[in-house]
C-alpha positions as CSV (number, residue, x, y, z in Angstrom):
1,M,-34.9,12.0,5.0
2,S,-34.4,12.9,1.6
3,W,-32.5,10.8,-0.7
4,N,-31.5,13.6,-3.3
5,W,-27.9,13.2,-2.1
6,I,-27.8,9.8,-3.8
7,V,-29.8,10.0,-6.2
8,V,-29.1,13.4,-8.2
9,P,-25.3,12.8,-8.0
10,L,-25.6,8.8,-9.4
11,A,-28.4,10.1,-12.0
12,I,-25.5,12.4,-13.1
13,L,-22.8,9.9,-13.4
14,V,-25.0,7.5,-15.1
15,A,-25.9,10.2,-17.6
16,V,-21.8,11.2,-17.9
17,R,-20.8,7.7,-18.2
18,G,-23.7,6.8,-20.4
19,A,-23.2,10.4,-23.5
20,Y,-19.1,8.5,-23.0
21,V,-20.0,5.8,-24.3
22,T,-22.6,5.9,-26.6
23,G,-20.1,8.9,-28.0
24,T,-16.9,6.2,-27.9
25,Y,-19.9,4.1,-30.2
26,I,-20.8,7.1,-32.8
27,I,-17.3,7.1,-33.4
28,Y,-17.3,2.9,-33.8
29,W,-20.1,2.7,-36.1
30,Y,-18.1,5.9,-38.2
31,E,-15.2,3.7,-38.0
32,S,-17.3,0.7,-38.7
33,A,-19.2,2.0,-42.1
34,Q,-15.7,3.6,-43.6
35,K,-14.5,0.1,-44.2
36,G,-18.0,-1.5,-45.0
37,F,-18.8,-3.4,-41.6
38,P,-16.2,-5.7,-41.2
39,H,-16.2,-8.3,-38.0
40,L,-20.3,-8.1,-38.6
41,E,-20.5,-10.8,-41.1
42,N,-22.8,-13.6,-40.4
43,S,-23.9,-11.5,-37.3
44,G,-27.7,-12.2,-38.6
45,P,-30.2,-9.8,-40.0
46,V,-30.3,-6.3,-39.3
47,W,-32.9,-6.2,-37.1
48,L,-30.5,-9.2,-34.7
49,V,-27.9,-6.9,-35.1
50,G,-29.7,-3.4,-34.2
51,L,-31.1,-5.1,-31.0
52,R,-27.3,-6.8,-30.2
53,A,-25.7,-3.9,-30.7
54,L,-28.0,-1.6,-28.6
55,A,-27.8,-4.6,-25.9
56,G,-23.8,-4.2,-26.0
57,L,-24.5,-0.7,-25.4
58,A,-26.0,-0.7,-22.3
59,A,-23.8,-3.9,-20.8
60,E,-20.9,-1.0,-21.8
61,I,-22.8,1.7,-20.4
62,L,-23.5,-0.6,-16.9
63,S,-19.9,-2.0,-17.0
64,S,-18.2,1.4,-16.8
65,L,-20.0,2.5,-13.9
66,L,-19.5,-0.4,-12.4
67,V,-15.7,-0.1,-12.5
68,L,-15.9,3.6,-11.2
69,L,-17.7,1.9,-8.1
70,A,-15.0,-0.7,-7.5
71,Y,-12.1,1.5,-7.3
72,P,-12.7,2.3,-3.7
73,L,-13.7,-1.2,-3.0
74,R,-10.0,-2.1,-4.3
75,L,-8.9,0.0,-1.7
76,L,-10.5,-1.8,0.9
77,D,-9.6,-5.3,-0.5
78,G,-8.0,-7.6,2.4
79,R,-8.0,-10.9,0.2
80,R,-4.5,-12.5,0.2
81,P,-4.2,-15.0,-2.6
82,M,-4.0,-18.9,-1.0
83,P,-1.2,-21.8,-2.2
84,P,-1.3,-22.4,-5.7
85,G,-2.6,-25.6,-5.2
86,D,-2.1,-28.2,-8.9
87,R,-2.3,-25.2,-10.9
88,R,-0.1,-21.6,-11.8
89,P,-0.5,-18.9,-9.6
90,V,-2.2,-16.3,-12.0
91,L,-1.6,-12.2,-11.9
92,L,-4.4,-10.3,-13.1
93,V,-3.2,-6.7,-14.4
94,H,-6.2,-3.8,-15.4
95,G,-6.4,-1.3,-17.9
96,M,-5.7,2.7,-18.1
97,Y,-6.6,4.5,-15.2
98,V,-8.6,2.5,-12.8
99,N,-6.9,-0.1,-10.8
100,G,-7.2,-3.5,-9.6
101,G,-10.8,-3.1,-8.4
102,A,-11.6,-3.6,-11.9
103,L,-11.0,-7.6,-12.1
104,M,-12.1,-8.6,-9.2
105,L,-15.6,-10.4,-9.9
106,L,-12.6,-12.1,-12.4
107,R,-10.6,-12.9,-9.5
108,R,-14.1,-14.2,-8.0
109,R,-14.7,-16.2,-11.3
110,L,-11.4,-18.1,-11.6
111,R,-11.3,-18.6,-7.6
112,R,-15.0,-20.1,-7.9
113,A,-13.0,-22.2,-10.6
114,G,-10.5,-23.9,-8.7
115,W,-7.9,-21.5,-8.8
116,T,-6.7,-20.3,-5.5
117,S,-3.8,-18.0,-6.2
118,V,-5.5,-15.1,-7.8
119,H,-3.4,-12.4,-7.2
120,L,-4.4,-8.3,-8.7
121,L,-1.7,-5.8,-9.6
122,D,-2.5,-1.8,-9.1
123,L,-0.4,-0.2,-11.8
124,D,1.8,2.5,-10.8
125,F,0.6,5.2,-13.9
126,R,3.1,7.8,-12.2
127,R,6.1,5.9,-14.2
128,G,4.3,7.1,-17.2
129,H,5.9,4.1,-19.7
130,I,5.3,0.9,-20.9
131,S,8.5,0.0,-20.2
132,A,8.3,0.9,-16.9
133,L,5.0,-0.3,-15.7
134,S,6.5,-3.4,-17.9
135,D,9.1,-3.6,-14.9
136,Q,6.4,-3.2,-12.2
137,V,4.5,-6.0,-13.5
138,A,8.0,-8.3,-14.0
139,A,9.1,-7.6,-10.2
140,C,5.5,-8.1,-9.1
141,I,5.7,-11.8,-10.8
142,E,9.5,-12.9,-9.4
143,E,7.5,-12.0,-6.1
144,I,4.6,-14.5,-6.8
145,R,6.9,-16.8,-7.6
146,S,9.5,-16.1,-4.7
147,S,6.2,-16.7,-2.2
148,T,4.4,-19.8,-4.2
149,G,7.2,-21.3,-5.0
150,A,5.9,-21.5,-8.6
151,D,7.9,-21.9,-11.5
152,R,5.8,-19.7,-13.7
153,V,3.0,-17.4,-13.3
154,D,-0.1,-17.1,-16.2
155,A,-1.1,-14.0,-16.6
156,V,-4.0,-11.9,-17.5
157,G,-4.1,-8.2,-18.8
158,H,-7.2,-6.1,-20.1
159,S,-6.6,-3.2,-22.9
160,L,-3.2,-1.6,-21.6
161,G,-2.4,-4.5,-19.8
162,G,-2.6,-6.9,-21.6
163,V,-0.2,-5.1,-23.7
164,V,1.9,-4.5,-21.1
165,I,2.4,-8.3,-20.1
166,F,2.8,-9.2,-23.6
167,H,5.5,-6.0,-23.5
168,T,7.4,-7.9,-20.6
169,L,7.4,-11.2,-21.8
170,L,8.3,-9.8,-25.2
171,R,11.8,-7.8,-23.7
172,G,12.7,-10.6,-21.9
173,G,11.7,-9.4,-18.4
174,G,9.1,-12.8,-18.0
175,A,10.5,-15.1,-20.6
176,A,11.9,-17.4,-18.2
177,A,8.6,-16.7,-15.3
178,L,5.5,-16.3,-17.7
179,G,3.3,-18.7,-18.4
180,T,0.1,-18.3,-20.6
181,C,-0.4,-14.9,-21.1
182,V,-3.8,-13.7,-21.8
183,A,-5.2,-10.2,-23.4
184,L,-8.5,-8.6,-23.0
185,G,-9.5,-6.2,-26.0
186,A,-5.5,-5.0,-26.0
187,P,-4.8,-2.3,-28.8
188,F,-1.4,-4.2,-30.0
189,R,-1.6,-2.0,-33.0
190,G,-3.2,1.1,-31.5
191,T,-5.9,3.0,-30.7
192,R,-7.3,6.1,-32.7
193,M,-9.3,6.6,-28.8
194,A,-5.5,7.3,-27.7
195,S,-5.3,10.2,-30.6
196,F,-7.5,12.1,-29.1
197,S,-5.4,12.7,-25.8
198,T,-2.5,14.4,-25.1
199,L,-1.5,12.8,-22.0
200,P,1.6,11.0,-22.2
201,L,1.3,7.7,-21.4
202,V,-2.0,7.9,-23.5
203,R,-0.5,8.6,-26.6
204,Q,1.9,5.2,-26.3
205,L,-1.4,3.8,-27.2
206,A,-1.6,5.2,-30.2
207,P,-1.3,4.1,-33.7
208,G,2.3,3.9,-34.8
209,S,3.9,4.5,-31.5
210,A,7.0,3.7,-30.9
211,V,6.7,0.8,-27.9
212,L,3.8,-0.8,-30.0
213,K,6.1,-0.5,-33.4
214,E,9.5,-2.2,-31.0
215,L,6.4,-4.7,-29.8
216,A,5.2,-5.3,-33.2
217,A,8.6,-6.1,-34.7
218,I,9.3,-8.9,-32.2
219,L,6.2,-10.2,-33.1
220,E,6.3,-10.4,-36.2
221,G,10.2,-11.1,-36.5
222,S,10.2,-15.0,-35.1
223,P,6.9,-17.5,-34.7
224,A,9.3,-18.8,-31.4
225,I,9.7,-15.3,-29.6
226,A,7.7,-16.6,-26.8
227,G,9.6,-19.7,-25.7
228,A,7.5,-21.7,-23.6
229,S,5.0,-19.6,-22.8
230,R,1.8,-19.1,-24.5
231,L,0.0,-16.2,-25.9
232,V,-3.5,-15.7,-26.4
233,S,-5.3,-12.2,-27.6
234,I,-8.9,-12.3,-27.2
235,W,-11.1,-9.6,-29.1
236,S,-14.6,-8.1,-29.7
237,N,-15.3,-7.5,-32.8
238,Y,-17.5,-4.5,-31.3
239,D,-14.7,-3.1,-29.2
240,N,-15.5,0.7,-29.0
241,V,-12.2,1.6,-27.0
242,V,-9.6,-0.6,-29.4
243,I,-10.5,1.5,-32.8
244,P,-10.2,-0.2,-35.2
245,T,-10.7,-3.3,-33.6
246,E,-8.3,-5.4,-35.5
247,S,-5.6,-4.1,-33.8
248,A,-6.1,-6.9,-31.2
249,I,-5.1,-8.9,-33.3
250,L,-1.4,-10.6,-33.6
251,P,0.5,-12.8,-35.9
252,E,-1.1,-16.8,-35.7
253,P,1.5,-17.6,-34.5
254,P,2.5,-16.8,-32.3
255,V,-0.5,-16.0,-30.6
256,E,-4.0,-17.5,-30.7
257,N,-6.5,-14.8,-31.6
258,I,-10.1,-15.6,-30.2
259,R,-13.0,-13.3,-31.1
260,V,-15.8,-12.8,-29.2
261,D,-19.0,-10.4,-30.7
262,F,-21.0,-7.6,-29.5
263,V,-19.4,-7.2,-26.3
264,G,-18.2,-3.7,-25.1
265,H,-14.5,-2.8,-24.2
266,V,-15.5,-2.7,-20.2
267,T,-18.1,-5.1,-20.6
268,L,-15.2,-8.3,-21.1
269,L,-14.1,-8.1,-18.0
270,F,-17.6,-9.0,-16.7
271,S,-19.0,-11.5,-19.7
272,P,-19.6,-14.8,-18.3
273,G,-18.5,-15.9,-21.8
274,V,-15.4,-14.1,-21.8
275,A,-14.9,-15.4,-18.5
276,H,-15.4,-18.9,-19.5
277,Q,-12.7,-18.7,-22.8
278,I,-9.9,-17.5,-20.0
279,E,-10.9,-20.3,-18.1
280,R,-10.1,-22.7,-21.2
281,V,-7.4,-21.0,-22.0
282,L,-5.7,-21.6,-18.7
283,K,-7.3,-25.1,-17.8
284,G,-5.5,-26.2,-20.9
285,S,-2.0,-24.5,-20.0
286,V,-2.1,-26.2,-16.4
């Protein structure tokens, strides 16, 4: 029996994803060089930075492949959240043009850490606008509250998902229902990578977009805008999609910014260290 029908497509997939991720890091290094390599201070000698950078590149290629493979697994996912117990329910929201499968490992980690009511939401990209996706998140939160009896729901969003969660809260759609909101690699001030796209939804994540300007104005307008909610942004100094990386940093207060080093954009979903930070933040909010 020939295995070529498996090996060849897999090799092509690895090559394509490897080329794409490598291309994003070329842009990352170019942009960083223009600014004198910010956020790489105190990272050690040049040889160590090089090794960590290569390891981060390899991890990002692997992570991007895992996200693609997780897409069909989500379609077969039949797991249902259990009652919340003594901890708030948690809603996990994925990023651009994947589905909830990207967050299945994080869901597993949270369940093993004691959260029994962990929910995945598949964003409906046909809605075409961040405001419409925020409405979907707000409706899902109300469903979770109704089914669990919880007063508030904590939420974790990756990339676009983080922007949508904060947008839901700050525009009032989740003000009374959201507890802790954690964003992973969310381009709150836009990413230059979105400027290469012609898709309307992606363009909303470009620097200077109207929806991001609105979000920034709300955040900077009043430190008390979040009310009883806790806002946390986890960002990486080695994010190959959020360019510049400081786009994920928000004003303190009302936001708590947590930096992780040499973790790629998609690798944020699979990093044990990032998962530990999420658990720490959520535990502190129970």
